[in-house]
ZAGUMAR-967701 format. One record per atom (N, C-alpha, C): x, y, z. Coordinates in steps of 0.05 Angstrom, whole numbers, plus 32768, in hexadecimal, padded with zeros to 4 digits. Example, Ala and Ser with C-alpha at 12.3 -4.5 7.8 and 13.67 -1.06 7.14 Angstrom:
REM ZAGUMAR-967701
81087F8E809C
80F67FA6809C
81087FBE809C
81017FD3808E
81117FEB808F
81028001809D
This chain:
REM ZAGUMAR-967701
7EA18025821B
7EA380308200
7E88803781F6
7E84805081F0
7E6A805A81E6
7E6C806081C8
7E59805481B9
7E598058819C
7E4C80738196
7E5B8089819C
7E5180A38196
7E5B80AC817A
7E5680C58173
7E5E80CE8158
7E7C80CE8155
7E8B80D3816A
7EA880D38169
7EB380B78162
7EAB80A38171
7EB48088816D
7EAB807D8152
7E928082814B
7E8880798131
7E968086811A
7E9C80A0811D
7EAB80AE8107
7EC780A38104
7ED4809C811B
7EEE80908119
7EED8075810C
7ED980658113
7ED6804A8107
7ED0804D80E9
7EC0806080E1
7EB9806480C5
7ED2806C80B5
7EE1807F80BF
7EF9808880B1
7F0D807280B0
7F10806380C6
7F23804C80C5
7F1A803780B1
7F00803280AF
7EF6801F809C
7EFC8027807F
7EF780418079
7EFB804B805E
7F19804B8057
7F2A80558069
7F4680578063
7F53803B8062
7F4880288070
7F53800D806F
7F5080018053
7F3980068047
7F347FFD802C
7F46800D8018
7F478027801D
7F5680388009
7F7480328009
7F8080308020
7F9D80308020
7FA980178013
7F9980018012
7FA47FE98005
7FA87FED7FE7
7F977FFD7FDA
7F9980007FBD
7FB080127FB5
7FB4802A7FC2
7FCC803A7FBB
7FE6802B7FC2
7FE6801C7FD8
7FFF800D7FDF
80067FF97FC9
7FF17FED7FBD
7FF67FD97FA8
7FFD7FE77F8E
7FEE7FFD7F87
7FF380097F6D
800E80187F6C
801780237F82
803180307F82
8047801C7F7A
804680057F87
805A7FF07F80
80567FE57F64
803C7FE17F5D
80377FD47F43
803E7FE77F2C
803A80017F2F
804280147F1B
806080137F16
807080117F2C
808D800E7F29
80947FF47F1B
80867FDE7F22
808B7FC47F16
80857FC57EF8
806F7FD27EF0
80697FD57ED4
807E7FE57EC5
80887FFA7ED1
809D800A7EC5
80B67FFA7EC1
80BD7FE97ED5
80D57FD87ED2
80D17FC47EBC
80B97FB77EBB
80B47FA37EA6
80B67FB07E8A
80A97FC77E86
80AA7FD37E6C
80C77FDD7E65
80D57FE77E79
80F07FEF7E74
81027FD87E6D
80FF7FC17E7A
810E7FAA7E73
81077FA07E57
80EE7FA27E50
80E67F997E34
80F47FAB7E1F
80F37FC57E24
81007FD77E11
811E7FD47E10
812A7FCE7E27
81477FCB7E28
81517FB17E1D
81437F9B7E24
814C7F807E1C
813F7F767E03
81277F807DFD
81187F767DE6
810B7F5B7DEB
810B7F527E04
80FF7F387E0A
80E07F3B7E0E
80D17F2B7E00
80B47F2E7E00
80A87F267E1B
80B77F177E2B
80AB7F0E7E45
80A57F267E57
80B57F3B7E55
80B07F527E66
80977F627E5C
80937F627E42
807A7F6E7E38
80627F5E7E41
80667F437E41
80507F327E4A
80497F387E67
805D7F3B7E78
80587F427E94
80497F5D7E96
80527F707E86
80457F8A7E87
80277F887E80
80217F7A7E6A
80067F787E60
7FF47F697E74
80017F577E83
7FF27F487E97
7FEA7F597EAF
7FFD7F687EBA
7FF97F767ED3
7FED7F927ECF
7FED7F9D7EB7
7FE37FB87EB3
7FC47FB87EB7
7FB77FA27EB1
7F9A7FA17EB5
7F937FA17ED2
7FA37F937EE2
7F9F7F947EFF
7FA47FAF7F0A
7FB97FBD7EFF
7FBF7FD87F08
7FA77FEB7F02
7F9B7FE87EEB
7F857FFA7EE4
7F6E7FF77EF7
7F687FDE7EFF
7F527FDA7F12
7F597FE47F2E
7F717FDE7F37
7F797FE77F52
7F7B80057F53
7F8580127F3E
7F87802F7F3E
7F6B803C7F40
7F5980317F30
7F3D803C7F31
7F3180397F4C
7F3480227F58
7F28801D7F73
7F35802F7F88
7F4F80347F85
7F5D80467F98
7F5380627F96
7F4F806C7F7D
7F4580877F79
7F29808A7F85
7F1780777F80
7EFC80797F8A
7EFB80797FA8
7F0A80677FB5
7F0A80667FD2
7F18807E7FDE
7F2B808A7FD0
7F3880A27FDB
7F2580BA7FDB
7F1480BD7FC6
7F0280D37FC5
7EEF80D37FDD
7EE780BC7FE5
7ED480BA7FFC
7EE080C68015
7EFA80C18019
7F0780CC8031
7F0780EA8032
7F0B80F7801B
7F0C8114801C
7EF0811F8023
7EDB8112801B
7EC0811B8023
7EBC81168041
7EC78100804B
7EC380FA8067
7ED0810F8079
7EE6811A8071
7EF3812F8081
7EE081468085
7ED1814D8070
7EBE81638072
7EA5815C8081
7E9B8143807F
7E82813C808C
7E86813380A9
7E9A812380AF
7E9E811980C9
7EB3812780DA
7EC5813680CC
7EDB814280DA
7EDE815F80D2
7EC8816D80D1
7EC8818980C7
7ED8819C80DA
7ED7819780F4
7EE781A78106
7F0581A48101
7F0D818B80FC
7F29818680F5
7F30819480DB
7F1F819380C7
7F2481A080AE
7F2681BE80B1
7F1581C980C2
7F1781E680C6
7F3081EF80D4
7F3781DF80E9
7F4F81E680F9
7F6981E380EA
7F6B81CE80D9
7F8481C880CC
7F8481CD80AE
7F6E81D780A4
7F6C81DB8087
7F8181EC807A
7F8A82018088
7F9E8213807D
7FB982058079
7FBE81F08088
7FD781E18086
7FD481C98074
7FC081B88079
7FBD819F806A
7FB081A3804F
7F9E81B7804C
7F9181BC8033
7FA481BF801C
7FB881D1801E
7FCC81D48008
7FDB81BA8002
7FE181A98016
7FEF81918011
7FDF817E8000
7FC5817C8006
7FB3816B7FF5
7FB081777FD9
7FB081927FD8
7FAE819F7FBE
7FC7819A7FAD
7FDE819A7FBA
7FF781957FAB
7FF781787FA0
7FEB81667FAF
7FE9814A7FA5
7FD981497F8B
7FC381587F8A
7FB281587F72
7FC181657F5B
7FCF817B7F61
7FDC818A7F4B
7FF4817C7F40
8003816E7F51
801C81627F48
801981447F41
800A81357F52
800981187F4E
7FF081107F3E
7FD981197F47
7FC181107F3A
7FBF81197F1D
7FC781317F17
7FC7813B7EFB
7FDA812B7EEB
7FF281257EF6
800681167EE7
7FFB80FA7EE1
7FEF80ED7EF5
7FE580D27EF1
7FCE80D27EDC
7FBC80E67EE0
7FA580E77ECE
7FAD80EC7EB1
7FC280FC7EAD
7FCB81037E92
7FD680EB7E84
7FE680DB7E92
7FF580C67E84
7FE880AA7E88
7FD480A87E9A
7FC8808E7E9F
7FBA80847E86
7FAC80967E78
7F9E808E7E60
7FB180847E4B
7FC880917E48
7FDD80887E35
7FE7806D7E3D
7FEB80697E57
7FF680507E61
7FE380397E5C
7FC9803D7E61
7FB680277E60
7FAB80237E43
7FA880387E33
7F9C80347E19
7FAE803B7E02
7FC680447E07
7FD7804E7DF1
7FEC803B7DE7
7FEB80227DEF
8000800F7DE8
8004800E7DC9
7FEF800C7DBB
7FF180097D9E
7FEB80247D8F
7FEA803A7D9F
7FE380537D93
7FFA80687D95
800E80637DA6
802480757DA9
803E80657DA7
805480727DA4
806E80657DA1
807780587DBB
808A80467DB9
809380387DD1
809F804B7DE6
80AF805E7DDD
80BB80717DF0
80A780817DFF
8093808B7DF1
807E809B7DFD
806E808A7E11
806880727E09
805880617E1C
8068805A7E35
808280557E32
809380507E49
809480697E5B
809680807E4E
809680997E5E
807C809C7E6D
806580957E61
804C80977E6F
804B80847E87
8055806C7E83
805680597E9A
806780637EB0
807E806E7EAA
809080797EBE
808380927ECC
807480A27EBC
806780BA7EC7
805280B17EDB
8043809C7ED5
802E80937EE8
803C80887F01
805280797EFE
8060806F7F15
806B80867F27
8076809A7F1A
807F80B27F29
806880C07F36
805180C27F28
803A80CF7F33
803080C17F4C
802F80A77F4D
802780997F65
8039809E7F7D
805380A17F77
806780A77F8C
806380C37F96
805E80D67F84
805980F27F8C
803F80F47F9D
802B80E57F95
801280E57FA5
801780DB7FC1
802780C67FC4
802E80BC7FDE
803E80D17FEE
804E80E07FE0
805F80F57FEC
804D81097FFB
803981147FED
802881297FF9
8016811D800F
800B8105800B
7FF980FA801F
800980F48038
802180E88035
803280E3804C
803B80FD805A
80408112804A
8047812B8055
803181368067
80188135805E
8002813F806E
7FFE812E8087
7FFF81148084
7FFC8102809B
8013810580AF
802B810880A5
8042810B80B7
8041812580C6
8036813A80BA
8033815380C9
801F814F80E0
800B813F80DC
7FF8813980F2
800681298108
801981198100
802881098114
803C811A8123
804C812A8114
8061813A8120
805E81578115
804B8167811E
804681818113
805F81948116
806481A38100
807B81B68101
807481CD80ED
808281E480F0
807F81FA80DD
8064820780DD
8057820A80F4
803C821480F5
80398228810C
80238236810B
801A82478121
7FFD82428126
7FF2824C813C
7FD682498142
7FCA82648148
7FB4826A813A
7FA68283813D
7F9A8284815A
7FA18297816A
7F9782978186
7F79829C8188
7F6D82A78174
7F5082AD8175
7F3F8295816B
7F4782898155
7F378273814A
7F4282578151
7F5B82568158
7F68823C815E
7F70822D8145
7F6E823A812E
7F75822D8115
7F93822D8110
7F9D82188104
7FB9821580FD
7FBF822580E3
7FD7823080E2
7FE0823C80C9
7FFE823780C6
8007823680AD
8023822F80A7
8035824880AA
804B824480B7
8060825980B9
8079825280AA
807D823880A5
8094822F8096
808C82168086
8086821A806C
807C8204805C
809081EE8059
80A981F48059
80BD81DF8057
80BB81CD806F
80B881D88087
80B681C9809F
809B81B980A0
808681C58094
806D81B78093
806F819E8082
807981A18069
807B818B8057
808E81768061
80A5817E806B
80B9816B8074
80BA816C8093
80A38163809E
80A2816280BB
80B5814C80C5
80BB814B80DF
80CF813980E9
80CB811B80E2
80B2811280E1
80AD80F680DC
80AA80F080BE
80A9810480AD
80A280FF8091
80B780EE8082
80D180F58084
80E580E58074
80E480C78079
80E480C08093
80E480A3809A
80CA80968092
80B480A48096
809A80988090
809680958072
80A080A88062
809D80A68045
80AD808F803A
80C6808C8044
80D68075803B
80CA805B8043
80BF805A805C
80B380428066
809A803A8055
808A804E804E
80728048803F
807880408022
808B804D8015
809280467FFA
809D802A7FF9
80AF8023800B
80B98007800C
80A27FF38011
808F7FFB8022
80787FEA8027
80687FE5800E
80657FFA7FFD
80567FF77FE5
80647FE47FD1
807E7FE67FCF
808D7FD47FBD
808C7FB77FC7
808E7FB47FE1
808D7F997FED
80717F8D7FEA
805D7F9D7FEE
80417F947FEA
803D7F887FCE
80467F977FBA
80437F8E7F9E
80537F757F99
806C7F747FA4
807D7F5C7FA0
80707F447FAC
80647F477FC4
80577F307FD1
803F7F257FC0
80307F387FB4
80197F2F7FA4
80227F227F8A
80377F2D7F7E
80427F217F65
804E7F057F6C
805B7F037F82
80667EE97F8B
80507ED57F8E
803A7EDD7F9B
80247ECA7FA0
80187EC17F85
80157ED47F72
800A7ECD7F58
801C7EB97F49
80367EBE7F4B
80497EAC7F3E
80497E917F4B
80487E907F66
80487E767F74
802F7E667F6D
80197E747F69
80007E667F62
80037E587F47
80107E657F34
80137E587F1A
80257E407F1C
80397E417F2D
804B7E2A7F30
803C7E137F3D
802D7E197F52
801E7E047F60
80097DF77F4D
7FFD7E077F3C
7FE97DFD7F29
7FF67DEE7F11
80107DED7F10
801D7DDF7EFA
801C7DEE7EE0
801D7E097EE1
801C7E197EC8
80357E2A7EC6
804C7E1E7EC3
80657E2E7EC1
80667E3C7EA7
80737E537EA7
80777E637E8E
808F7E757E93
80997E7F7E7D
80B07E917E80
80A97EAA7E8F
80917EB67E88
80887ECE7E95
80847ECA7EB3
80787EB37EBA
80737EAE7ED7
808E7EAA7EE6
80A17E9D7ED9
80BB7E9A7EE5
80C87EB57EEB
80C67EC77ED8
80D27EE27EDC
80C47EF17EF2
80A97EF17EF2
809B7F007F07
80A07EF57F23
80A47EDB7F25
80A97ECF7F3E
80C57ED77F48
80D97ED67F36
80F47EDE7F3D
80F67EFB7F44
80E87F0C7F35
80E97F297F3B
80DC7F2E7F56
80C77F207F5D
80BA7F247F76
80CB7F1C7F8E
80D67F047F8E
80E67EFB7FA5
81007F0C7FA7
810B7F147F90
81237F257F91
811D7F407F9D
81057F4B7F97
80FD7F657FA3
80FA7F627FC1
80ED7F4D7FC9
80E97F497FE6
81047F457FF5
81167F367FE9
81307F317FF6
81407F4B7FF8
813D7F5D7FE5
814D7F767FE6
813F7F8B7FF8
81257F8E7FF5
81177FA48002
810F7F9F801F
810B7F868027
81027F808042
81177F898057
81317F838053
81457F8E8066
81457FAC8067
81417FB98050
813F7FD68050
81277FE0805F
81117FD1805C
80F87FD8806A
80FB7FD68089
810A7FC28091
810F7FBF80AE
811F7FD780B8
81337FDF80A9
81437FF780B0
8131801080B1
811F8013809C
810E802B809B
80FA802A80B2
80F0801380BA
80DE801180D1
80EC801980EB
8105801180ED
811480198105
811980378106
811F804280EE
8122805F80EC
8109806E80F4
80F2806480EA
80D8807180F1
80D2806E810F
80DA8057811B
80D680548137
80E680668148
80FF806C8140
8110807E814F
8105809B814D
80FA80A38136
80EE80BD8134
80D580BF8146
80C480AA8146
80AD80AA8157
80B480AB8174
80CA809D817B
80D3809E8197
80DA80BA81A0
80E680C9818E
80EE80E58194
80D680F88196
80C380F48184
80AD81088182
809280FE818D
808F80E3818F
807680D88199
807C80C281AE
808780CA81C4
809080B581D8
807980A581E3
806180B081E5
804A80A081EF
8043808A81DC
8045808F81C2
8040807A81AE
8053806381B1
806D806981B4
8081805481B7
807E804581D1
8077805381E7
807380458200
805D803181FF
8047803881F1
8031802581EE
8038800F81DA
8044801781C4
804B800481AF
805E7FEF81B9
80717FF781CA
80847FE481D5
807B7FD781EF
80647FE181F9
80587FD78212
806C7FDA8229
80797FF2822A
808B7FF88241
807A80028258
807A7FF3826D
80687FFA8284
807480118294
808E800F829A
809B802382AB
80B28031829C
80B8804982A5
80CE8059829A
80E8804E82A4
80FA80478292
8114803C8299
812A80468286
81438042828F
81598049827D
815C80338267
8157801A826E
81598004825C
813F7FF4825C
81337FF18244
811A7FE38241
811F7FC98231
810C7FB78234
810D7F9E8225
80FA7F9F820D
80FB7F8A81FD
80E97F8881E6
80D37F7581ED
80BA7F7F81EF
80A37F6E81F5
809A7F6081DC
809D7F4681DB
80957F3681C4
80777F3381C3
806B7F2B81DA
804F7F2681DB
80457F3081F6
802C7F3881F7
80207F418210
80027F3A820F
7FF67F378227
7FDA7F318229
7FCF7F3E8243
7FB57F448244
7FAA7F51825B
7FAD7F408274
7FB27F4D828B
7FB47F4082A5
7FAD7F5482BA
7FA77F4A82D2
7F9F7F5A82E8
7FB87F6082F9
7FC87F7382F0
7FDF7F7C8300
7FE37F9A82FD
7FF87FA48307
7FFC7FC18307
7FFD7FCC82EB
80097FBE82D8
800B7FC882BC
7FF37FC082AB
7FE47FAC82B4
7FCC7FA582A5
7FD17F8F8291
7FEA7F84828F
7FEF7F6F827C
80087F5F8284
80097F46827A
80207F35827D
802E7F358262
80497F308262
80577F318248
806E7F1D8248
80767F17822F
808F7F08822A
80A37F1C821F
80B97F20822D
80CB7F368227
80E87F2C8224
80F57F388210
81127F34820D
811F7F4C821B
812C7F488232
81367F5F8242
814F7F6C8236
81527F86823C
816A7F948236
81707F9A8219
815C7F9C8208
81607FA081EB
815F7FBD81E2
81557FCF81F3
81527FEB81EA
816B7FF881E1
81837FF381ED
819B800081E3
81A17FFB81C6
81977FE481BB
819C7FDE819F
81877FEB818D
81727FF58198
815C80008188
8158801E818B
815F802981A2
815A804581A8
8173805281B3
8175806D81B3
818D807A81BC
8195807381D8
81AE806E81DC
81B8806681F7
81BA807F8209
81BA80798223
81BE808F8236
81A680A28239
818F8099822F
817880AA8231
8161809A823D
815380A78251
813E8099825E
81278093824B
811D807A824C
81088071823A
80EE8071824A
80DC80838241
80C380868250
80B0806F824B
80A480668261
809080518260
8074805D8261
8060804C8262
804580568263
803F8065827D
804F80608292
804A806E82AB
8051808C82A9
805F80948294
806680B08291
805080C18285
803B80B4827C
802580C2826E
800B80BC827B
7FFA80D0827F
7FDF80CB8289
7FD080B88275
7FBD80A9827F
7FAE8097826E
7FA080A68257
7F9780BF825D
7F8980CE8248
7F9C80D78232
7FB680D58236
7FCA80DE8221
7FD680C68213
7FCD80AE8219
7FD88096820D
7FC6808B81F8
7FD1808081E2
7FC0807281CE
7FB6805881D9
7FA2804C81CD
7F98803281D5
7FAF801D81D4
7FB1800D81E9
7FC87FFB81EC
7FC77FE481D8
7FB17FD481D9
7FB27FBB81CB
7FB07FBE81AD
7FA27FD281A3
7FA07FD68186
7FBC7FDD817B
7FC97FF08189
7FE37FF98180
7FF87FE38183
7FF87FD6819A
800C7FC181A0
800B7FAA818C
7FF37F9F8187
7FF17F878177
7FF37F8D8159
7FE97FA48150
7FEC7FAA8134
80097FAE812C
80197FB9813E
80357FBC8139
80427FA18135
803B7F8E8146
80477F738144
803C7F64812C
80247F698124
801A7F5C810B
802A7F6780F4
802F7F8180F3
803F7F8C80DD
805B7F8080DC
80687F7F80F4
80837F7480F5
80837F5680ED
80707F4780F7
806E7F2B80F0
806A7F2680D2
80587F3680C6
80547F3380A9
806D7F39809A
807C7F4E80A2
80957F558095
80AA7F3F8097
80AC7F3380AF
80C07F1E80B2
80BA7F0580A1
80A07EFF809E
80987EE8808D
80A07EEE8070
809B7F078066
80A27F0E804B
80C17F0F8047
80CF7F17805C
80EC7F16805B
80F67EFA8057
80EB7EE78067
80F37ECB8065
80EC7EC08049
80D47EC6803F
80CC7EBC8025
80DE7EC7800F
80E67EE18012
80F77EED7FFE
81127EDE7FFC
811F7EDA8013
81387ECC8014
81357EAF800B
811F7EA28013
811A7E86800B
81177E857FED
81077E977FE1
81037E977FC4
811C7E9C7FB5
812E7EAE7FBE
81477EB37FB1
81597E9A7FB2
81587E8C7FC9
81677E737FCB
815E7E5E7FB7
81437E5B7FB5
81397E487FA1
813F7E517F84
81407E6B7F80
81467E767F66
81637E6D7F5D
81767E717F70
81917E697F69
81957E4B7F68
81837E3C7F75
81847E1F7F73
81747E147F5C
81697E267F4B
81587E1F7F34
81407E0D7F3C
81347E147F53
811D7E057F5D
81057E167F61
81077E307F59
80F07E417F5F
80D87E3C7F4D
80DD7E2E7F37
80C77E287F25
80BB7E0C7F2A
80C47DFF7F3F
80BA7DE47F47
80AA7DE77F60
80917DDD7F60
807F7DE17F77
808A7DD57F90
80877DE37FA6
80907DD97FC0
80847DE97FD6
808E7DE67FEE
80837DF38006
80857E118003
809A7E1B7FF7
809D7E387FF4
80847E437FE5
807C7E367FD0
80667E417FBF
804C7E407FCE
80487E2A7FDE
802F7E287FED
802D7E3D8003
80447E45800E
80457E5A8022
80437E768015
804E7E787FFD
804F7E927FF0
80337E9B7FE7
80217E887FE1
80077E907FD7
7FF77E9F7FEC
7FF37E948004
7FE47EA48018
7FF47EBD8022
800F7EBC801F
801F7ED38028
801D7EEB8015
80107EE87FFE
800D7EFE7FEC
7FFF7F167FF8
7FEE7F11800C
7FDF7F268019
7FED7F328031
80057F278038
80127F318050
801C7F4E804D
80237F568035
802B7F718030
80147F848037
7FFC7F7E802E
7FE57F8E8035
7FDE7F8E8053
7FE27F76805F
7FDE7F74807C
7FF17F86808B
800A7F868082
801F7F97808F
80197FB4808B
80107FBC8073
80097FD8806F
7FF27FE18080
7FDD7FD18081
7FC67FD88090
7FCC7FD980AE
7FD97FC480B9
7FE07FC480D5
7FF47FDA80DC
80067FE180CA
80187FF780CF
800A801280D1
7FF7801680BF
7FE7802F80C0
7FD6803180D9
7FCB801A80E2
7FBC801A80FB
7FCE80218112
7FE680168112
7FF9801C8127
8000803A8128
800480468110
800B8062810F
7FF480748117
7FDC806E810C
7FC580808111
7FB9807D812D
7FB680648135
7FAB80608151
7FC080698165
7FDA8065815E
7FEF806E8170
7FF1808C8173
7FE4809B8161
7FE480B88164
7FCE80C28177
7FBC80B1817D
7FA580B8818F
7FB080C081AB
7FA180D181B8
7F8680DC81B3
7F8680F581A2
7F9980F98190
7F9C81128181
7F99810C8163
7F8E81208155
7F8F81208138
7FA8812F812F
7FAF8145813C
7FC981538139
7FD7814F8153
7FEC813F8153
7FF88134816B
8000814A817F
7FF581478197
7FFB815981AD
7FEC817481AC
7FDC81798197
7FD181948193
7FB28193818F
7FA88181817F
7F8C81808179
7F828164817F
7F7081618192
7F668147819A
7F51813D8186
7F4F81248184
7F3B81188172
7F1F811F817A
7F1A81208194
7EFF8127819D
7EF781438196
7F0B81558192
7F068170818A
7F048174816C
7F09815F815D
7F0B8161813F
7EF281588131
7EE0814A8140
7EC9813E8133
7EB48153812C
7EA5814E8117
7E908160810E
7E77815D8120
7E6681728121
7E4E81708132
7E38815F8123
7E3D81458122
7E2981338116
7E1F8120812B
7E0881148126
7DFC81018139
7E0780E58134
7E0680D58149
7E1080BA8147
7DFF80AA8133
7DE580AF8132
7DD480A08120
7DDB80A58103
7DE380BE80FC
7DEB80C580E1
7E0480B780D9
7E1880B780EB
7E3180A980E5
7E2D808B80E3
7E1C808080F5
7E18806380F4
7E0A805B80DA
7DF7806A80D1
7DEA806380B7
7DFD806580A0
7E0E807A809E
7E21807C8088
7E368066808A
7E3E805F80A2
7E52804980A5
7E46802F809B
7E2D802A80A1
7E2080118097
7E1F80118079
7E188028806D
7E17802A804F
7E3380258043
7E478031804F
7E62802D8046
7E6A800F8047
7E638002805C
7E6B7FE6805F
7E5E7FD5804A
7E447FDA8044
7E367FCA8030
7E417FCF8014
7E447FE9800D
7E4D7FF07FF3
7E6A7FE67FEE
7E7B7FEB8002
7E977FE37FFF
7E997FC47FFD
7E897FB6800C
7E8A7F99800B
7E837F8E7FF0
7E707F9B7FE2
7E687F927FC7
7E7D7F9A7FB2
7E837FB47FB2
7E947FBF7F9C
7EB07FB57F9E
7EBC7FB77FB6
7ED87FB07FB8
7EDD7F927FB9
7ECA7F837FC2
7ECD7F667FC0
7ECD7F5D7FA3
7EBB7F697F93
7EBA7F627F77
7ED37F6A7F69
7EDE7F827F6F
7EF67F8C7F63
7F0E7F7B7F6A
7F107F737F83
7F277F627F8C
7F267F477F7F
7F0E7F3B7F7F
7F0B7F217F72
7F127F227F55
7F0A7F377F47
7F117F3B7F2B
7F2F7F3D7F27
7F3D7F4C7F38
7F5A7F4E7F36
7F687F337F3B
7F5E7F257F4F
7F6A7F0A7F55
7F667EF87F3D
7F4F7EFA7F30
7F4A7EE97F19
7F5E7EEE7F03
7F647F087EFE
7F777F0F7EEA
7F937F067EF2
7F9B7F0A7F0B
7FB67F047F14
7FBB7EE67F13
7FA77ED57F16
7FAB7EB87F18
7FA57EAA7EFE
7FA07EB87EE8
7F997EAA7ECF
7FB17E9F7EC0
7FC87EA87EC6
7FE07E9D7EBB
7FE97EAA7EA0
7FFE7E9E7E95
80097EA97E7C
80097E937E67
800D7E9B7E4E
800E7E897E38
80277E8F7E29
803A7E7C7E29
80547E807E1C
80517E817DFD
803C7E757DF3
80397E747DD6
801C7E7B7DCF
80147E937DD3
7FF87E9A7DCE
7FF17E9B7DB1
7FD97E947DAB
7FD07E967D8F
7FBD7EAD7D8D
7FC17EBD7D79
7FB17ED57D75
7F987ECF7D66
7F887EE47D63
7F6F7EE27D53
7F6B7EFD7D46
7F5D7EFF7D30
7F587F187D24
7F4C7F2D7D36
7F3B7F247D49
7F2D7F377D5B
7F417F457D6D
7F587F377D74
7F6B7F437D86
7F797F5B7D7A
7F797F5D7D60
7F867F747D53
7F787F8E7D5A
7F5E7F8C7D60
7F4F7FA57D65
7F4D7FAB7D82
7F5A7F9C7D93
7F597FA27DB0
7F747FAC7DB8
7F757FC37DC5
7F8F7FCE7DCD
7F9D7FBC7DE1
7FB47FB17DDA
7FC27F9F7DED
7FC97FAE7E06
7FC47FA17E1C
7FCA7FAC7E36
7FB57FBE7E41
7F9F7FC37E32
7F8A7FD47E3D
7F7A7FC57E52
7F6D7FD37E64
7F5D7FC57E78
7F447FB97E6D
7F3F7FBD7E53
7F277FB27E47
7F2A7F957E3E
7F437F8B7E40
7F487F6F7E38
7F387F5B7E48
7F317F457E3C
7F227F307E4A
7F327F257E61
7F247F217E78
7F327F187E8F
7F3C7EFC7E8D
7F2E7EEB7E7E
7F367ECF7E7C
7F4D7ECA7E69
7F537EDD7E58
7F697ED97E45
7F847EDB7E52
7F977EC97E4C
7FB27ECD7E56
7FBF7EE57E49
7FD37EF07E57
7FE17F077E4D
7FEE7F007E32
7FE87F0F7E1D
7FF07F097E02
80067F1D7DFA
801C7F137DEF
80307F247DE4
80277F2C7DC8
80247F467DC3
80187F507DAA
80267F457D91
80417F447D91
804F7F3B7D79
80487F1E7D73
80457F0D7D87
803E7EF17D83
80217EEF7D7A
80107EFF7D86
7FF47EFF7D7E
7FF07F087D61
80007F1C7D59
7FFE7F257D3E
80077F0F7D2A
801C7F007D33
80257EEB7D21
80107ED57D1E
80027ECF7D35
7FEC7EBC7D33
7FD67EC67D22
7FCF7EDF7D24
7FBA7EEB7D13
7FC17EEA7CF6
7FDB7EEE7CF0
7FE37EED7CD4
7FE07ED17CC8
7FE67EBD7CD9
7FE27EA17CD0
7FC57E9B7CCA
7FB47EA57CDC
7F977EA17CD7
7F8E7EAE7CBD
7F987EC67CB8
7F917ED47C9F
7F9A7EC47C87
7FB37EB97C88
7FBD7EAA7C72
7FAC7E927C6C
7FA47E847C82
7F937E6D7C7F
7F787E747C73
7F6C7E8A7C7C
7F527E927C72
7F547E9B7C54
7F6A7EA77C4D
7F6D7EAF7C31
7F717E977C1E
7F7B7E817C2A
7F7F7E6A7C19
7F657E5B7C13
7F4F7E617C22
7F367E537C1E
7F287E5E7C05
7F1B7E4D7BF5
7F0D7E567BDE
7EF57E677BE5
7EF17E7D7BD7
7EDB7E8F7BDC
7EC17E847BD0
7EAB7E897BDE
7E917E807BD3
7E887E937BBD
7E7B7E877BA9
7E707E977B94
7E557EA27B9C
7E517EBB7B97
7E387EC77B9E
7E237EC27B88
C-alpha cells in the first residue's frame, strides 16, 4: 500500500465525511422529535412536552451548525482533490446538489431563525409551522444527497460524451430515482430516527441512574424506547430491501460483503471470518443454506471467484463494517423491546441493568450509520461511478505532500472544534430537568428555547418561570423603599 495522492485523498474525504454524516443523521431525527414534542404540547396542553422541546432545541442548534460547517468542507474537497470526478459527472450531480440548496437549505435557513429565536416573538401556530418546516427541510436535504449518491452506486438515465468522456443526463426522472435510491433513502431516514432515539434513551437512562427522576425525563425515555421498538424491525426490513437491490445491481459488493468464496446456487450466511492461508484466503463460521430466505430463489449467486481481484472492493473493511452495523442494530432492537417491557411493568423509571446498558448504547446509532456508510462506499470500489468511472481516474492532479499536509490540518482542527462541540452537547443533554423551576426577572429577557440559554440551567417551562418571577416581583414590591 503506497500513500500516494489517490490513497491520501480517499483517506481525507473519508475522514471529513465520517465527521459530517453523524450530525445530519442526528439532526434529521432530532428535528422530527422536536416537531412531535411541540405538536403534543399544542394538542394536549401539557407543559412537559414544551419542557422537552426547550431542552433538546439547544442541542439541535449546535448539531445543525456543526453539520453545516462540516458539509461545506466536503464541497470544496470535491473541487480540490477530485476535480476530474467533478468535471466528468458535474452535468449530472451538479444540478442535484443545486436542488438541495434551492429546496432544502433555503427552507431550513428561512425557518430556522424563527424556530430558534422566535418562541416568544411569534404565535404558537407559526412557531410550530417553522419547526415542522425545518424538519421537512432536513428530510428534503437527505433526499437530494441520497439521490446523488445512489446515482453513483447504480447510475441510470445518462449518456457519455464520446469526445470528452463526460456524463450527461438523458432522463432526469431516472437520474433522481435511480434503482438503489428508494431503498437507500428509506434505510437512511430510519437510521436517522433510530440514531436520535438511541441518544435520547441514553440521556434519559443517565438521569435515572443518577437518581434524578422527573416527568419530562420519564416521557423522553418512553418515547425513545417506543421509537426503537417500532422502527428497528422496519429498519431490518429496509436493510434487507437495500441488500436485494445491491445484489441485482452490484453483485461484487454482495459477494465480498457476504464473503462468498465460490459461485453457487445456494450460499450460507458467514457470521465471522478471519484471514487464513487457503484458497479463499480466510476461515469462517457459516450458517449453511440460508440464501433462499434472503435472495431470489433459482438464481445463481456469484461468489468472489466470478470477479477479477481488480473489480472487487476491499474484503475486510466491507465485511466487518457490515457486521458492525448489523450488530449495533440488533443491540438497539433488544434495548427497545426491553425498555417497552419495563415501561409496561412500571419499572422504566427505576435504575437497573437496562439503564446501565442503555447509557453506552446511546452511540450505537451513530456507529451503525458510520459503519453502514463505510460498507456502502468502500463496497462501491474501485469505482466512483459504479462500473463506469474508476476512483483512480477521478482524483485531481495534486501531489501527495499537499494532500498529506491538508489532511493533518483537518485532523487537528476537527479534533479541537468537534470535540468541544460534542462535549458541550453532552453537557446539555445530561443536565436533567426541573419539575418545579423557579424563575428570575432576568429570565424574562431571554428568549425561551433559544440556543443562547445557559448550559447549566435545567430546561425551564416559561409559564412556570413567569409565575416564579411574578412572586419575586410581589416580594420586592412589599419591601419598604429607601428615602433618597
